C-alpha positions as a Markdown table, in Angstrom:
| # | Residue | x | y | z |
|---|---|---|---|---|
| 1 | Met | 74.0 | 193.3 | 56.3 |
| 2 | Thr | 77.2 | 194.6 | 57.8 |
| 3 | Asp | 77.0 | 198.3 | 58.6 |
| 4 | Val | 78.1 | 200.9 | 61.1 |
| 5 | His | 75.5 | 201.5 | 63.8 |
| 6 | Ile | 75.3 | 204.3 | 66.3 |
| 7 | Cys | 73.8 | 202.7 | 69.4 |
| 8 | Glu | 72.5 | 204.4 | 72.5 |
| 9 | Ile | 73.7 | 202.8 | 75.8 |
| 10 | Ile | 70.7 | 201.8 | 78.0 |
| 11 | Ser | 72.6 | 200.2 | 80.8 |
| 12 | Asn | 76.1 | 199.2 | 82.0 |
| 13 | Val | 76.2 | 196.5 | 84.7 |
| 14 | Lys | 79.3 | 195.1 | 86.4 |
| 15 | Leu | 78.8 | 191.3 | 86.6 |
| 16 | Thr | 82.1 | 190.4 | 88.3 |
| 17 | Asn | 85.2 | 192.4 | 89.2 |
| 18 | Val | 86.4 | 192.3 | 85.5 |
| 19 | Val | 83.2 | 191.5 | 83.5 |
| 20 | His | 80.6 | 194.1 | 82.3 |
| 21 | Ser | 77.3 | 193.8 | 80.5 |
| 22 | Ile | 76.4 | 196.7 | 78.3 |
| 23 | Thr | 72.9 | 196.9 | 76.7 |
| 24 | Val | 72.3 | 199.2 | 73.8 |
| 25 | Ser | 69.3 | 200.3 | 71.8 |
| 26 | Cys | 69.7 | 199.9 | 68.0 |
| 27 | Ala | 66.8 | 198.5 | 66.0 |
| 28 | Gly | 68.7 | 197.9 | 62.8 |
| 29 | Ala | 71.6 | 196.0 | 64.5 |
| 30 | Ala | 69.2 | 194.0 | 66.6 |
| 31 | Arg | 67.1 | 192.9 | 63.6 |
| 32 | Glu | 70.2 | 191.7 | 61.7 |
| 33 | Ala | 72.1 | 189.9 | 64.5 |
| 34 | Lys | 72.3 | 186.2 | 64.7 |
| 35 | Ala | 73.6 | 184.0 | 67.6 |
| 36 | Gly | 77.3 | 183.6 | 67.4 |
| 37 | Gln | 78.0 | 186.8 | 65.5 |
| 38 | Phe | 79.9 | 189.8 | 67.0 |
| 39 | Phe | 80.3 | 193.5 | 66.5 |
| 40 | Gly | 83.5 | 195.5 | 66.2 |
| 41 | Ile | 83.1 | 198.4 | 68.7 |
| 42 | Arg | 85.1 | 201.5 | 68.5 |
| 43 | Cys | 86.6 | 202.2 | 71.9 |
| 44 | Gly | 87.6 | 205.8 | 71.9 |
| 45 | Asp | 88.7 | 208.2 | 69.1 |
| 46 | Gly | 92.4 | 207.5 | 69.6 |
| 47 | Arg | 92.2 | 203.8 | 69.0 |
| 48 | Ile | 92.1 | 202.7 | 65.3 |
| 49 | Leu | 91.2 | 199.0 | 65.9 |
| 50 | Arg | 87.8 | 198.1 | 67.0 |
| 51 | Arg | 87.3 | 195.5 | 69.8 |
| 52 | Pro | 85.3 | 192.4 | 68.8 |
| 53 | Ile | 82.5 | 191.8 | 71.2 |
| 54 | Ser | 80.1 | 188.9 | 70.9 |
| 55 | Ile | 76.4 | 189.3 | 71.2 |
| 56 | Cys | 75.1 | 187.9 | 74.4 |
| 57 | Arg | 71.4 | 188.3 | 73.6 |
| 58 | Val | 68.8 | 190.3 | 71.6 |
| 59 | Ser | 65.4 | 191.5 | 72.9 |
| 60 | Gly | 63.4 | 193.7 | 70.6 |
| 61 | Glu | 65.5 | 196.7 | 69.7 |
| 62 | Met | 68.1 | 195.9 | 72.5 |
| 63 | Leu | 71.4 | 194.1 | 72.1 |
| 64 | Glu | 73.4 | 193.0 | 75.1 |
| 65 | Phe | 77.2 | 192.7 | 75.0 |
| 66 | Val | 79.1 | 190.9 | 77.9 |
| 67 | Phe | 82.9 | 191.4 | 77.9 |
| 68 | Glu | 85.9 | 191.1 | 80.0 |
| 69 | Val | 88.1 | 194.2 | 80.8 |
| 70 | Lys | 91.6 | 193.2 | 79.5 |
| 71 | Gly | 93.2 | 196.4 | 78.2 |
| 72 | Glu | 92.8 | 200.1 | 77.5 |
| 73 | Gly | 90.0 | 199.6 | 74.9 |
| 74 | Thr | 87.8 | 197.4 | 77.0 |
| 75 | Lys | 88.5 | 199.6 | 80.1 |
| 76 | Trp | 87.2 | 202.6 | 78.0 |
| 77 | Leu | 84.1 | 200.6 | 77.1 |
| 78 | Ser | 83.5 | 199.6 | 80.7 |
| 79 | Asp | 83.4 | 203.3 | 81.7 |
| 80 | Arg | 80.6 | 204.2 | 79.3 |
| 81 | Arg | 77.3 | 205.3 | 80.9 |
| 82 | Pro | 73.6 | 205.2 | 79.9 |
| 83 | Gly | 72.7 | 207.9 | 77.4 |
| 84 | Gln | 76.2 | 207.8 | 75.7 |
| 85 | Glu | 76.6 | 206.3 | 72.2 |
| 86 | Leu | 78.7 | 203.4 | 70.8 |
| 87 | Asp | 79.9 | 203.1 | 67.3 |
| 88 | Ala | 79.4 | 199.4 | 66.4 |
| 89 | Leu | 80.3 | 197.7 | 63.1 |
| 90 | Gly | 78.4 | 194.6 | 62.3 |
| 91 | Pro | 77.0 | 192.1 | 62.7 |
| 92 | Leu | 80.2 | 190.3 | 61.7 |
| 93 | Gly | 81.2 | 186.7 | 61.2 |
| 94 | Lys | 79.4 | 183.4 | 60.8 |
| 95 | Gly | 77.0 | 182.5 | 63.6 |
| 96 | Phe | 75.6 | 179.2 | 64.9 |
| 97 | Asp | 73.3 | 177.0 | 62.8 |
| 98 | Ile | 70.5 | 176.4 | 65.3 |
| 99 | Pro | 69.0 | 172.9 | 65.0 |
| 100 | Asp | 65.2 | 172.1 | 65.1 |
| 101 | Gly | 65.5 | 169.5 | 67.9 |
| 102 | Arg | 67.2 | 169.0 | 71.3 |
| 103 | Phe | 70.3 | 171.0 | 71.6 |
| 104 | Ile | 73.3 | 171.4 | 74.0 |
| 105 | Val | 75.3 | 174.5 | 74.6 |
| 106 | Val | 78.7 | 174.3 | 76.3 |
| 107 | Gly | 80.4 | 177.5 | 77.6 |
| 108 | Gly | 83.7 | 178.1 | 79.3 |
| 109 | Gly | 84.5 | 181.3 | 81.1 |
| 110 | Ile | 84.0 | 184.5 | 79.1 |
| 111 | Gly | 83.0 | 182.3 | 76.1 |
| 112 | Thr | 79.7 | 181.6 | 77.9 |
| 113 | Pro | 77.7 | 184.8 | 76.9 |
| 114 | Pro | 77.2 | 184.2 | 73.2 |
| 115 | Leu | 75.7 | 180.8 | 74.0 |
| 116 | Leu | 72.8 | 182.5 | 75.8 |
| 117 | Phe | 71.7 | 184.0 | 72.5 |
| 118 | Ala | 72.0 | 180.6 | 70.9 |
| 119 | Ala | 69.9 | 179.0 | 73.7 |
| 120 | Met | 67.2 | 181.7 | 73.3 |
| 121 | Ala | 67.2 | 181.2 | 69.5 |
| 122 | Ala | 66.7 | 177.4 | 69.8 |
| 123 | Lys | 63.6 | 175.8 | 68.4 |
| 124 | Gly | 63.6 | 172.9 | 70.8 |
| 125 | Pro | 64.6 | 172.1 | 74.4 |
| 126 | Val | 68.1 | 173.2 | 75.4 |
| 127 | Ala | 70.6 | 171.9 | 77.9 |
| 128 | Ala | 73.4 | 174.2 | 79.0 |
| 129 | Ile | 76.8 | 173.1 | 80.5 |
| 130 | Leu | 78.7 | 176.1 | 81.9 |
| 131 | Gly | 82.3 | 175.8 | 83.2 |
| 132 | Phe | 84.2 | 178.4 | 85.2 |
| 133 | Arg | 87.3 | 178.5 | 87.3 |
| 134 | Ser | 85.6 | 179.3 | 90.5 |
| 135 | Ala | 82.4 | 180.6 | 92.1 |
| 136 | Gly | 83.5 | 184.2 | 91.7 |
| 137 | Lys | 83.7 | 183.8 | 87.9 |
| 138 | Val | 80.2 | 182.5 | 87.3 |
| 139 | Leu | 78.1 | 184.5 | 84.8 |
| 140 | Leu | 74.5 | 184.6 | 83.7 |
| 141 | Met | 73.2 | 181.6 | 85.6 |
| 142 | Lys | 69.7 | 183.0 | 86.1 |
| 143 | Glu | 69.5 | 183.9 | 82.5 |
| 144 | Phe | 70.5 | 180.4 | 81.3 |
| 145 | Glu | 68.1 | 178.8 | 83.8 |
| 146 | Glu | 65.2 | 180.9 | 82.3 |
| 147 | Ala | 66.2 | 179.9 | 78.7 |
| 148 | Cys | 67.1 | 176.2 | 79.2 |
| 149 | Glu | 65.3 | 173.1 | 80.4 |
| 150 | Glu | 68.5 | 172.0 | 82.2 |
| 151 | Val | 71.6 | 173.9 | 83.3 |
| 152 | Ile | 74.7 | 172.1 | 84.7 |
| 153 | Leu | 77.4 | 174.3 | 86.3 |
| 154 | Thr | 81.0 | 173.2 | 86.9 |
| 155 | Thr | 83.9 | 174.9 | 88.5 |
| 156 | Asp | 87.6 | 173.9 | 88.4 |
| 157 | Asp | 88.0 | 174.2 | 92.1 |
| 158 | Gly | 84.6 | 172.8 | 93.1 |
| 159 | Ser | 83.5 | 176.1 | 94.9 |
| 160 | Arg | 80.2 | 176.0 | 93.1 |
| 161 | Gly | 78.3 | 173.4 | 91.1 |
| 162 | Glu | 80.1 | 170.2 | 90.1 |
| 163 | His | 83.8 | 169.9 | 90.7 |
| 164 | Gly | 85.7 | 169.5 | 87.4 |
| 165 | Thr | 85.4 | 170.5 | 83.7 |
| 166 | Val | 82.5 | 170.4 | 81.3 |
| 167 | Ala | 83.7 | 167.2 | 79.8 |
| 168 | Ala | 82.1 | 164.7 | 82.2 |
| 169 | Pro | 78.6 | 166.3 | 82.1 |
| 170 | Leu | 78.7 | 166.6 | 78.4 |
| 171 | Glu | 79.6 | 162.9 | 78.0 |
| 172 | Gly | 76.8 | 162.1 | 80.4 |
| 173 | Leu | 74.2 | 163.9 | 78.4 |
| 174 | Leu | 75.4 | 162.4 | 75.1 |
| 175 | Lys | 75.3 | 158.9 | 76.5 |
| 176 | Lys | 71.6 | 159.4 | 77.2 |
| 177 | Gly | 71.1 | 160.3 | 73.5 |
| 178 | Gly | 68.5 | 162.4 | 71.8 |
| 179 | Tyr | 70.5 | 165.5 | 71.1 |
| 180 | Glu | 70.8 | 166.8 | 67.5 |
| 181 | Ala | 73.8 | 169.1 | 68.0 |
| 182 | Val | 76.2 | 170.8 | 70.4 |
| 183 | Ala | 77.4 | 174.4 | 70.3 |
| 184 | Ala | 80.5 | 175.4 | 72.3 |
| 185 | Cys | 82.5 | 178.6 | 73.0 |
| 186 | Gly | 85.4 | 178.9 | 75.4 |
| 187 | Pro | 89.1 | 178.3 | 75.7 |
| 188 | Arg | 90.7 | 176.3 | 73.0 |
| 189 | Pro | 91.6 | 173.2 | 75.2 |
| 190 | Met | 88.0 | 173.1 | 76.3 |
| 191 | Leu | 86.8 | 173.3 | 72.7 |
| 192 | Ser | 89.2 | 170.5 | 71.6 |
| 193 | Ser | 87.8 | 168.3 | 74.4 |
| 194 | Val | 84.2 | 169.0 | 73.5 |
| 195 | Ala | 84.9 | 168.3 | 69.8 |
| 196 | Ala | 86.5 | 164.9 | 70.7 |
| 197 | Ile | 83.6 | 163.9 | 72.9 |
| 198 | Cys | 81.0 | 164.9 | 70.2 |
| 199 | Ala | 83.0 | 162.9 | 67.6 |
| 200 | Gln | 83.0 | 159.9 | 69.8 |
| 201 | Tyr | 79.2 | 160.0 | 70.1 |
| 202 | Glu | 78.7 | 161.1 | 66.5 |
| 203 | Val | 76.9 | 164.3 | 67.4 |
| 204 | Pro | 77.6 | 167.4 | 65.2 |
| 205 | Cys | 79.5 | 170.1 | 67.1 |
| 206 | Gln | 79.9 | 173.7 | 66.3 |
| 207 | Ala | 82.8 | 175.5 | 67.9 |
| 208 | Ser | 83.1 | 179.3 | 68.3 |
| 209 | Leu | 86.8 | 180.1 | 68.3 |
| 210 | Glu | 88.3 | 182.8 | 70.6 |
| 211 | Glu | 91.2 | 184.4 | 68.7 |
| 212 | Arg | 92.8 | 187.8 | 68.8 |
| 213 | Met | 91.5 | 190.0 | 66.0 |
| 214 | Gly | 92.8 | 193.0 | 64.2 |
| 215 | Cys | 90.4 | 194.4 | 61.6 |
| 216 | Gly | 87.5 | 192.0 | 62.2 |
| 217 | Val | 86.5 | 191.8 | 58.6 |
| 218 | Gly | 89.1 | 189.4 | 57.1 |
| 219 | Ala | 91.6 | 191.8 | 55.7 |
| 220 | Cys | 94.6 | 191.5 | 58.1 |
| 221 | Ala | 94.7 | 187.7 | 58.8 |
| 222 | Val | 95.7 | 188.3 | 62.5 |
| 223 | Cys | 93.1 | 185.7 | 63.5 |
| 224 | Ala | 94.1 | 183.0 | 61.1 |
| 225 | Cys | 93.6 | 179.4 | 62.2 |
| 226 | Ala | 94.3 | 176.0 | 60.6 |
| 227 | Thr | 91.3 | 174.2 | 59.2 |
| 228 | Glu | 90.9 | 171.1 | 57.1 |
| 229 | Leu | 88.3 | 170.4 | 54.4 |
| 230 | Asp | 88.3 | 167.2 | 52.2 |
| 231 | Gly | 91.7 | 166.2 | 53.5 |
| 232 | Val | 93.3 | 169.5 | 52.6 |
| 233 | Glu | 94.6 | 171.8 | 55.3 |
| 234 | His | 94.4 | 175.6 | 54.8 |
| 235 | Met | 94.2 | 178.7 | 56.9 |
| 236 | Ser | 90.9 | 180.3 | 57.7 |
| 237 | Arg | 90.2 | 183.7 | 59.2 |
| 238 | Val | 88.2 | 183.5 | 62.4 |
| 239 | Cys | 86.5 | 186.9 | 61.9 |
| 240 | Arg | 85.3 | 186.2 | 58.4 |
| 241 | Asp | 85.1 | 182.4 | 58.0 |
| 242 | Gly | 84.0 | 182.0 | 61.6 |
| 243 | Pro | 84.0 | 182.5 | 64.5 |
| 244 | Val | 81.7 | 179.5 | 64.4 |
| 245 | Phe | 83.2 | 176.4 | 62.6 |
| 246 | Asp | 82.2 | 172.8 | 62.2 |
| 247 | Ala | 84.4 | 171.3 | 64.9 |
| 248 | Lys | 85.5 | 168.5 | 62.5 |
| 249 | Glu | 87.1 | 171.1 | 60.2 |
| 250 | Val | 89.3 | 172.7 | 62.9 |
| 251 | Val | 92.9 | 171.4 | 63.2 |
| 252 | Trp | 93.1 | 171.2 | 67.0 |
């Protein structure tokens, strides 16, 4: 059920020079949230548009949001302190369909956090492949290692983990077989590559698209993207019809 929740901030932790983790207490929001969904957070009284922030994980009455500071709204959010409150609309959007069996999550950069929630919600063993530009951009490794049976880290410059992108490790796991599905979130070129590899090995892939949003509830169409169903191309709204899509339906 989508609703406005007033949540108390429990902690605000700086993970990198531009990425923060905010944990809030809100029993109703935590109970309703599903992996892959997001909340529209009001970032100050003078800003009309809410900022869409994905759910990183849920624990009891606690929700954790991990976000990158990009503008005035997220800067305002990064300055909040424990004891203050957040006005959060949600949960919003369509989340991941978690399979019963073995599962792979593939994250790129700031698209990595919502996959932690997906890994924690999985019913079977999970392998995580996490890609970042460099060692200084790596997020949530300890948390993924606790949630998954295997974690593969890649960096574009080779400064930590395997040198390269997530593509080679993903293909390596799919060659071994035994995985029922793949869930991915990250930059669009990465998602396109992951979708193509999954199609090659005939493994279902769910892609969480990262698009700029206005209203967050499907009214403004700022986040429209091209999708195809039964051979007919049409425009879908990422905030309402996604952010998670069957990768086969996305026009890459």
